[in-house]
N, C-alpha and C positions, 0 to 999 in steps of 0.2 A: 427455469424457463428453457424451453427447447427452441430450435429454429435458428434463423440467421441472427447474427450479432446486431443488436439495435444501434442506431446512430447515436453519437454523443449528443447530449442535450444542446450543446452550443451549435451543432449542425442543423438543428430544427428551426423552422421559421417562426414558430409561436410557442409560448409556454404551454398552451393547452395540448399541443402535440406530444409533450413529454408524458402526460398522464391520461391519454385518451383510451377509450375502450375499457377493457377489463385488466389493464396493466396495473401491477402493484405500484404504489407511490415510489418515486425516486428517492433513494437514500444517498446522501453525499458525505464523503469523508474529507479530511484535510491531511495533506502530506505533513509529516512531522519528523523530528530527529529520532535517532535510535532510542528505544526504550530498554529497560532492564528485562532481558529474557534469559532463559537457561542457555548456558554456553554450548557451543558446538563441540563435539567430541574430536579431539586431535587425531584419533585413529581412523576417522572416516575417510572415504575416498575424497580427493580434492573437490570434485564436482558437488558431492553431497554437502560438504562443509560450506562451500561458497553459496549454494542454493539456500541453505539454512540462514546464513548470515544476511544474504540479500532479502530474505523474507522479513527479517527483523528491521531492516532499513526501509522497507517499502510501505507505502501508504495504506494498503489493505490491512496491515497489522493493527490499525486503529480499531478494527472490529474484532480482533482476536481476544479470546479469553484464555485462561490457564489451560483448559482442556485442548484448545486449538494448538497451543505451543507444545503440549505433550504429544499431540498427533503429529506435528511437524517433526519433533525429535524422533519419534518412531519411524516416520516416513523416511527421514534421512538415514536412519540406521539401516532400513531395508534397501534404500537406493545404494548405499555404500556396499552392502553385501552383494547386490545385483551387479554393480560395476566391477567387483573384484572376483566374482565367481567365474570359473572356467567356461561352463556352458550356460548360456543365458536363456531364461524362459520368457516367451512372448506374453504369456498370461500375467507374469509378475510385473513386466514393464507396463502393460495396460492398466493394471491395478494401481501402480505408482502414479501414472499420469492421471488417472481418474481421481485419485485422492488430491493431487495437486490442483485439479479443477475445482474440487469442493473447497479447497483453501483459498480460492480466488487468486491464483498465481498470475494468470494472464488477464490482459485487458478485456478480452472477449468474455471470459468467465465473469468478470466484475460487471460488465454491461448487462449480461444475461440476468445477473442478480440485482440489476438496477442500482449499482454502486458506481459512482464516478469520483475520481480523485482530481482535486484542483490544487493549484499553487496556493500557499497560505496568503491571507490578506496582509498587505504591508501594515506595519504598526504606524499609527498616526500619533504625533506628539500633541500634547495638550495645547490648546490655543493660547493659554496664558504663558506657557513656556516659550512658544514661538514669538509672542509679542515681546516678552522680556529679552529674548535673544536679539530681536530686531532693534529694540531700544538700546541695548548695550553696544550693538554694532554701529548705530547712528552716533553714539557718543564716543566711539573709538576705543571702548574698553575691551581688553582682551582677557580671556579666562586665564587665571593662574593655576597651573596644574602641577 
């Protein structure tokens, strides 16, 4: 999608505004802990290495497949080369930034792709477990650990 960055769905007054007109349906992901991804190369420029590591820790990686991680690896290899070469190419930098956009690095890129990241839902304890805990508390029984 081109054009201005759409508003976050929480900023819209009604649910129907989220999917009005010819917009694609909104796809939502959940923030999650680090997953097992190929390791960053220790010889990369520090910025390329940190960018790669941050991608693995970011919520948009919920949508990454193996080919996306290989693209990330190649991109960071190129970024490292770009950062360490003497004379830099504007075209190479533009290509690197364009690929980062395709990998949904920025919030603007994710919104254009109709992807929003939300905090994970808090886990709720089973009602029976809570009732038992209240019962034990009323009796003055403490857990032995």
